[in-house]
C-alpha positions as CSV (number, residue, x, y, z in Angstrom):
1,M,23.5,-75.0,-50.3
2,T,23.9,-76.6,-46.9
3,M,22.4,-74.6,-44.0
4,S,24.2,-74.3,-40.7
5,A,22.9,-72.9,-37.5
6,S,24.1,-69.4,-36.8
7,N,25.4,-68.0,-33.6
8,H,21.9,-66.5,-33.1
9,G,20.0,-69.5,-34.6
10,R,16.8,-70.5,-32.7
11,Q,17.2,-67.5,-30.4
12,R,14.6,-64.8,-30.2
13,G,15.8,-61.7,-31.9
14,S,14.1,-58.4,-32.4
15,S,10.4,-58.3,-31.9
16,G,9.8,-56.9,-35.3
17,S,11.4,-53.4,-35.6
18,I,11.4,-52.4,-39.2
19,G,15.0,-51.1,-39.1
20,E,16.4,-54.2,-37.3
21,S,14.6,-57.2,-38.7
22,G,13.3,-56.4,-42.2
23,C,9.9,-56.0,-43.7
24,L,8.3,-56.4,-47.1
25,I,4.9,-56.0,-48.8
26,V,3.7,-58.7,-51.2
27,D,0.4,-59.1,-53.0
28,Q,-1.6,-62.4,-53.3
29,A,-0.1,-63.0,-56.8
30,G,3.4,-62.9,-55.4
31,T,4.5,-59.4,-56.6
32,I,6.8,-57.6,-54.2
33,L,5.4,-54.1,-53.6
34,G,7.7,-52.9,-50.8
35,F,11.1,-53.8,-49.5
36,D,12.6,-51.8,-46.5
37,E,16.2,-51.2,-45.4
38,G,16.1,-54.1,-43.0
39,A,15.2,-56.4,-45.8
40,E,18.0,-55.0,-47.9
41,S,20.5,-55.5,-45.1
42,L,19.3,-59.0,-44.4
43,T,19.4,-60.2,-48.0
44,G,21.9,-57.9,-49.7
45,W,19.4,-57.2,-52.5
46,A,18.6,-53.6,-53.3
47,A,14.9,-52.7,-53.2
48,I,15.0,-51.4,-56.7
49,E,16.0,-54.9,-57.9
50,V,13.0,-56.6,-56.4
51,V,10.1,-54.2,-56.0
52,G,7.5,-54.4,-58.8
53,R,8.8,-57.9,-59.6
54,H,7.2,-61.3,-59.0
55,K,8.9,-63.4,-56.3
56,D,9.4,-66.3,-58.7
57,L,11.1,-64.1,-61.3
58,R,14.6,-65.5,-60.9
59,L,17.4,-63.0,-60.2
60,V,21.0,-63.4,-61.2
61,R,23.8,-62.4,-58.8
62,T,26.4,-59.9,-60.0
63,E,29.0,-61.7,-57.9
64,G,30.0,-65.3,-57.5
65,D,29.1,-68.0,-60.0
66,G,26.1,-66.1,-61.5
67,E,23.6,-68.7,-60.3
68,A,20.0,-67.8,-61.0
69,L,17.7,-68.0,-57.9
70,P,14.4,-66.8,-56.6
71,I,14.1,-63.9,-54.2
72,Y,12.7,-66.1,-51.5
73,E,11.2,-69.5,-51.0
74,G,8.2,-70.3,-48.9
75,D,4.4,-70.0,-48.7
76,L,3.1,-66.4,-48.3
77,T,-0.6,-67.0,-48.7
78,V,-2.8,-65.0,-46.3
79,P,-3.7,-67.3,-43.4
80,D,-7.4,-67.8,-42.5
81,S,-6.8,-65.7,-39.3
82,A,-5.4,-62.8,-41.4
83,T,-2.2,-63.1,-39.2
84,G,0.2,-66.0,-38.9
85,T,3.9,-67.0,-38.9
86,R,5.8,-68.6,-41.7
87,E,9.4,-69.9,-42.3
88,L,11.0,-68.3,-45.3
89,R,14.3,-68.9,-47.0
90,F,15.9,-65.8,-48.5
91,N,18.5,-66.2,-51.3
92,C,21.0,-63.4,-50.7
93,R,23.0,-61.5,-53.2
94,D,26.4,-62.7,-51.9
95,G,25.5,-66.4,-52.0
96,R,24.2,-66.8,-48.5
97,T,20.8,-68.3,-47.7
98,V,19.0,-67.1,-44.6
99,L,16.1,-69.0,-42.9
100,V,13.8,-66.7,-41.0
101,E,10.6,-66.8,-39.0
102,A,8.2,-64.1,-40.3
103,L,4.9,-62.7,-39.3
104,V,2.4,-62.4,-42.1
105,Q,-0.4,-59.9,-41.8
106,G,-3.1,-59.1,-44.3
107,L,-3.3,-55.3,-45.1
108,P,-6.7,-53.6,-45.5
109,G,-7.9,-52.6,-49.0
110,N,-8.1,-54.4,-52.3
111,G,-5.4,-56.7,-53.7
112,D,-4.9,-59.0,-50.8
113,R,-1.7,-57.3,-49.9
114,M,0.4,-58.8,-47.1
115,L,2.9,-57.2,-44.7
116,V,5.7,-59.7,-44.0
117,R,7.8,-58.8,-40.9
118,V,10.9,-60.8,-40.0
119,L,10.7,-61.9,-36.4
120,R,14.0,-63.7,-36.1
121,V,16.8,-65.5,-38.0
122,L,16.7,-69.2,-37.6
123,A,19.8,-70.2,-39.5
124,R,22.2,-68.7,-42.1
125,S,25.1,-69.9,-44.2
126,A,28.5,-68.1,-44.1
127,A,29.2,-65.0,-46.2
128,P,32.4,-64.0,-47.8
129,I,34.4,-61.2,-46.3
130,H,36.0,-58.4,-48.3
131,V,38.5,-55.9,-46.9
132,D,39.3,-52.7,-48.8
133,S,42.5,-50.8,-48.3
134,L,42.8,-47.1,-48.0
135,A,45.8,-45.2,-49.5
136,D,46.9,-41.6,-50.2
137,L,45.9,-40.1,-46.8
138,D,46.0,-36.5,-45.9
139,P,49.0,-36.1,-43.5
140,L,47.2,-33.7,-41.2
141,C,43.8,-35.4,-40.7
142,G,44.6,-39.0,-41.7
143,L,41.7,-38.9,-44.1
144,M,41.6,-39.4,-47.9
145,C,43.2,-36.6,-49.8
146,R,41.1,-34.8,-52.6
147,G,42.4,-37.1,-55.4
148,S,41.6,-40.3,-53.5
149,F,38.2,-39.0,-52.5
150,Q,37.3,-38.2,-56.1
151,L,38.4,-41.7,-57.1
152,K,36.2,-43.1,-54.2
153,L,33.3,-41.0,-55.3
154,A,33.7,-42.2,-58.9
155,E,33.8,-45.8,-57.7
156,E,30.7,-45.5,-55.6
157,Y,28.9,-43.7,-58.4
158,R,29.6,-46.6,-60.7
159,K,28.3,-49.0,-58.1
160,A,25.2,-46.9,-57.6
161,E,24.6,-46.7,-61.3
162,K,25.0,-50.4,-61.8
163,S,22.8,-51.4,-58.8
164,A,20.4,-48.5,-59.4
165,K,20.8,-47.5,-55.7
166,P,21.0,-43.9,-54.6
167,L,24.2,-42.1,-53.7
168,G,24.4,-39.2,-51.3
169,L,27.2,-36.7,-51.0
170,I,28.0,-34.0,-48.3
171,V,30.5,-31.2,-48.7
172,L,31.3,-29.2,-45.5
173,D,33.4,-26.2,-44.7
174,V,34.6,-24.8,-41.3
175,D,33.1,-21.3,-40.9
176,H,35.7,-18.6,-40.6
177,L,38.7,-20.8,-39.9
178,T,41.0,-17.8,-40.7
179,R,39.8,-16.1,-37.5
180,V,41.3,-19.0,-35.5
181,N,44.5,-18.9,-37.5
182,D,44.8,-15.1,-37.2
183,K,44.1,-15.0,-33.5
184,L,45.8,-18.2,-32.1
185,G,48.1,-19.2,-34.9
186,R,48.1,-21.8,-37.7
187,Q,49.0,-24.6,-35.3
188,H,45.7,-24.1,-33.4
189,G,43.8,-24.1,-36.7
190,D,45.5,-27.4,-37.6
191,E,44.5,-28.8,-34.2
192,L,40.9,-27.7,-34.9
193,L,40.9,-29.7,-38.1
194,R,42.4,-32.8,-36.5
195,K,39.6,-32.7,-33.8
196,L,37.0,-32.1,-36.5
197,A,38.3,-35.2,-38.4
198,G,37.8,-37.2,-35.2
199,I,34.2,-36.0,-35.0
200,L,33.6,-36.9,-38.6
201,R,35.0,-40.4,-38.0
202,V,32.8,-41.0,-35.0
203,T,29.6,-39.5,-36.5
204,V,30.0,-41.1,-40.0
205,G,31.3,-44.4,-38.6
206,D,33.5,-45.3,-41.6
207,E,36.5,-43.2,-42.4
208,T,36.9,-44.8,-45.8
209,R,34.0,-42.5,-46.9
210,I,35.5,-39.2,-45.7
211,G,38.0,-37.0,-47.5
212,R,39.7,-33.7,-47.0
213,L,39.0,-31.7,-50.2
214,G,40.8,-28.5,-49.3
215,D,42.3,-26.5,-46.4
216,D,39.0,-26.5,-44.4
217,E,36.7,-28.4,-46.7
218,F,35.7,-32.0,-46.3
219,G,33.6,-34.5,-48.2
220,I,31.5,-37.5,-47.2
221,V,30.3,-40.0,-49.7
222,M,27.2,-42.0,-48.7
223,P,26.5,-45.2,-50.6
224,N,22.8,-46.4,-50.7
225,S,21.7,-43.1,-49.3
226,G,19.3,-40.4,-50.8
227,R,18.9,-36.8,-50.1
228,G,17.0,-37.4,-46.8
229,D,19.8,-39.6,-45.4
230,A,22.4,-36.9,-46.4
231,R,20.3,-34.1,-44.9
232,Q,20.0,-36.1,-41.6
233,L,23.7,-36.8,-41.3
234,A,24.6,-33.2,-42.2
235,A,22.2,-31.9,-39.5
236,A,23.8,-34.2,-36.9
237,L,27.3,-33.0,-37.8
238,R,26.3,-29.4,-37.7
239,S,24.7,-29.8,-34.3
240,T,27.6,-31.8,-32.8
241,V,30.3,-29.3,-34.0
242,E,28.3,-26.3,-32.7
243,R,28.2,-27.9,-29.2
244,F,31.8,-29.0,-29.2
245,R,34.3,-26.9,-27.3
246,F,37.5,-26.9,-29.4
247,F,39.3,-24.3,-27.4
248,P,39.1,-22.9,-23.8
249,E,36.7,-20.0,-23.5
250,T,39.6,-17.8,-22.3
251,D,41.1,-17.9,-25.8
252,G,38.3,-15.6,-26.9
253,I,37.4,-17.7,-30.0
254,P,33.7,-18.0,-30.7
255,Q,32.2,-21.4,-31.1
256,V,33.2,-23.3,-34.2
257,T,30.4,-24.0,-36.7
258,L,30.0,-25.7,-40.1
259,S,28.3,-25.0,-43.3
260,L,27.2,-28.1,-45.2
261,G,25.8,-28.8,-48.7
262,A,24.2,-32.0,-49.8
263,A,23.2,-33.6,-53.1
264,S,22.3,-37.0,-54.3
265,Y,22.2,-39.3,-57.3
266,P,19.9,-39.8,-59.3
267,A,17.8,-36.8,-58.2
268,D,20.5,-34.1,-58.7
269,A,23.2,-35.3,-61.0
270,D,23.9,-37.8,-63.8
271,N,27.6,-38.4,-63.1
272,A,30.1,-38.2,-60.3
273,A,31.7,-34.9,-61.3
274,D,28.3,-33.2,-61.4
275,L,27.3,-34.7,-58.1
276,L,30.4,-33.1,-56.4
277,Q,29.6,-29.8,-58.1
278,R,26.0,-29.9,-57.0
279,A,27.0,-30.5,-53.4
280,Q,29.5,-27.7,-53.5
281,E,26.9,-25.4,-55.0
282,A,24.6,-26.3,-52.0
283,L,27.5,-25.5,-49.6
284,H,28.0,-22.1,-51.2
285,E,24.3,-21.4,-50.8
286,A,24.5,-22.3,-47.1
287,Q,27.4,-19.9,-46.7
288,S,25.6,-17.1,-48.5
289,L,22.6,-17.5,-46.3
290,G,24.6,-16.8,-43.1
291,R,26.6,-20.1,-42.5
292,N,26.1,-22.6,-39.7
293,R,23.4,-24.4,-41.7
294,V,22.6,-27.3,-44.0
295,W,21.4,-26.7,-47.5
296,C,20.4,-29.4,-50.0
297,Y,20.9,-28.7,-53.7
298,L,17.7,-27.3,-55.2
299,R,17.4,-27.7,-58.9
300,R,13.8,-26.7,-59.0
301,P,11.2,-26.2,-56.2
302,R,8.1,-28.3,-55.7
303,V,5.0,-27.5,-57.7
304,P,1.3,-28.5,-57.0
305,F,0.5,-31.8,-58.6
306,H,-2.7,-33.8,-58.3
307,A,-2.9,-37.3,-59.7
308,P,-3.6,-40.8,-58.5
309,V,-0.5,-42.8,-57.4
310,Y,-0.5,-46.6,-57.6
311,F,1.7,-49.4,-56.5
312,D,3.4,-50.6,-59.6
313,G,2.9,-54.3,-60.3
314,G,0.9,-56.7,-62.3
315,D,-2.4,-55.1,-61.3
316,P,-1.7,-51.5,-60.1
317,L,-3.3,-50.8,-56.6
318,L,-4.2,-47.2,-55.6
319,V,-2.0,-45.8,-52.9
320,G,-3.5,-42.3,-52.8
321,Y,-3.5,-38.9,-54.5
322,S,-0.4,-36.7,-54.9
323,R,-0.2,-33.2,-53.5
324,D,3.0,-31.8,-55.0
325,L,6.0,-32.9,-57.1
326,S,9.7,-32.1,-57.4
327,P,12.6,-33.6,-59.4
328,S,13.5,-35.7,-56.4
329,G,10.2,-36.7,-54.9
330,I,6.4,-36.6,-54.4
331,F,4.0,-36.2,-51.5
332,V,1.1,-38.7,-51.6
333,Q,-2.0,-38.0,-49.5
334,T,-2.9,-41.5,-48.1
335,A,-3.7,-43.3,-44.9
336,A,-1.8,-46.4,-46.1
337,P,0.3,-47.8,-43.2
338,I,3.8,-47.7,-44.9
339,D,6.8,-47.1,-42.6
340,I,9.6,-44.7,-43.2
341,G,12.5,-46.5,-45.0
342,M,10.2,-48.7,-47.1
343,R,11.1,-48.7,-50.8
344,C,8.2,-49.2,-53.2
345,A,7.5,-49.2,-56.9
346,F,5.0,-46.5,-57.9
347,T,3.4,-45.3,-61.1
348,F,1.3,-42.2,-61.8
349,P,0.2,-40.2,-64.8
350,V,1.8,-36.9,-65.7
351,P,-0.2,-34.4,-67.8
352,G,1.3,-34.0,-71.3
353,H,3.0,-37.4,-71.1
354,D,1.7,-40.4,-73.0
355,G,1.0,-43.1,-70.4
356,S,2.3,-43.2,-66.8
357,V,5.7,-42.7,-65.3
358,H,7.3,-45.5,-63.2
359,V,9.6,-44.8,-60.3
360,I,11.2,-46.6,-57.3
361,G,10.8,-44.4,-54.2
362,R,11.8,-44.5,-50.6
363,V,9.4,-43.3,-47.9
364,V,11.3,-40.5,-46.0
365,R,8.3,-38.9,-44.2
366,A,5.1,-40.4,-42.9
367,V,2.2,-38.2,-41.6
368,P,-0.3,-40.3,-39.7
369,P,-4.1,-39.8,-40.1
370,E,-5.4,-36.6,-38.4
371,T,-6.5,-36.8,-34.8
372,H,-8.7,-34.6,-32.7
373,E,-5.7,-32.8,-31.4
374,D,-4.6,-31.7,-34.9
375,A,-7.3,-31.8,-37.4
376,N,-5.4,-29.8,-39.9
377,R,-2.7,-32.4,-40.6
378,V,-3.0,-34.1,-44.0
379,P,-2.1,-37.8,-43.7
380,G,0.4,-39.0,-46.3
381,L,3.8,-40.1,-47.4
382,G,6.9,-38.1,-48.5
383,V,8.6,-40.3,-51.1
384,E,12.1,-39.7,-52.4
385,F,12.8,-40.9,-55.9
386,E,15.7,-43.4,-56.1
387,Q,15.3,-44.8,-59.6
388,F,13.3,-43.9,-62.7
389,G,11.8,-46.6,-64.9
390,G,13.6,-45.0,-67.9
391,P,15.0,-41.7,-69.2
392,H,11.5,-40.8,-70.6
393,D,10.0,-41.0,-67.1
394,R,12.5,-38.5,-65.7
395,R,12.1,-36.2,-68.7
396,A,8.3,-36.3,-68.3
397,I,8.6,-35.1,-64.7
398,E,11.1,-32.4,-65.7
399,A,8.9,-31.1,-68.5
400,Y,5.9,-30.8,-66.2
401,L,7.9,-29.0,-63.5
402,H,9.3,-26.6,-66.2
403,E,5.9,-25.8,-67.5
404,N,4.5,-25.1,-64.0
405,E,7.4,-23.2,-62.4
406,D,5.2,-20.1,-61.8
407,N,3.1,-22.1,-59.3
408,S,6.2,-23.4,-57.4
409,R,6.4,-23.8,-53.7
410,R,9.8,-23.0,-52.3
411,P,11.0,-24.4,-49.0
412,E,10.1,-22.4,-45.9
413,S,13.5,-23.0,-44.2
414,G,17.2,-23.5,-45.0
415,V,16.8,-27.2,-45.3
416,L,15.1,-28.5,-48.4
417,S,12.4,-31.0,-47.7
418,I,10.4,-33.1,-50.2
């Protein structure tokens, strides 16, 4: 494929921000151990498609001509100075090739692991453009009606299942809308819903993912997003609506608030219909707890769990030791410098299970090593599961949690955290 200079070619881009430039972890043998959201955005490859695999293990695109190609091309041996720059050529999922300048840094510990941080894009080939149309809009809010939203959810679920990426879902409801209708009239209630639809558009950034499911109930589908992403967006929506003044104070209407429920695949459901049901169950829990809050679906609370956790690859490398486990994630006590957003392949033993389980997880929380200001903090990583190695791995975790329910740790607040 012929490379052409991009509009940004040969210009200094980001100085290396994980979210903006892309970052991956590779060992000396060429096995990819970590792949963050920036790398996913840059290449189009999902982390679960590449972590735990050798860089020369050729991948086949699901679009285009089906050409087989390596993940990237270029030398990633650790330089003598333990830090140096390299030019790498990434082969993207949609057929593009991207030439980048990357900083290569050796990581401490065994295994000759390298942190590869993209500094700038040097050149790229053109990418195809796809435009989706939106039909069957709700006449009041201009968003998808319930039927269209369910079709959209089913479509995104099929994509998530095929690519093994997570899928988040938020269902929200306006608290006590009937009070507005009773006091000011239905027309003012409709105006409230139109304004809320505008807030959703601005906050979500893509109206093709938002639907009106009922009179005052809305849904937001979140491709490539886990429970942590859904919780963060739901919290932003709740806060924004609580601060927004929908009506003049002289109307005597108290501030408008939302109750929101969130769920995600694969942690909470095995099909699109169950995912919607789980999010609605979480919404009902938020309402029963007093409204104006976010609640994530809770199948089963965390339980204490102590086991070594390894990077999954040719030769497993110790990451640290787990503290607790849930159906959707694990907390690993470690001082390993892994940034939030990094997706890694992990393996760990589960009592009662023959062998170890294998998962792809996204780091959603990072507690740095303790300092003299706060000696009680335990350094570690909160990891959200996004893909299981196989059905037996998920069943092993479920079985362990079931057998240890009496020792469970329930969340301390209305927002479930891993």
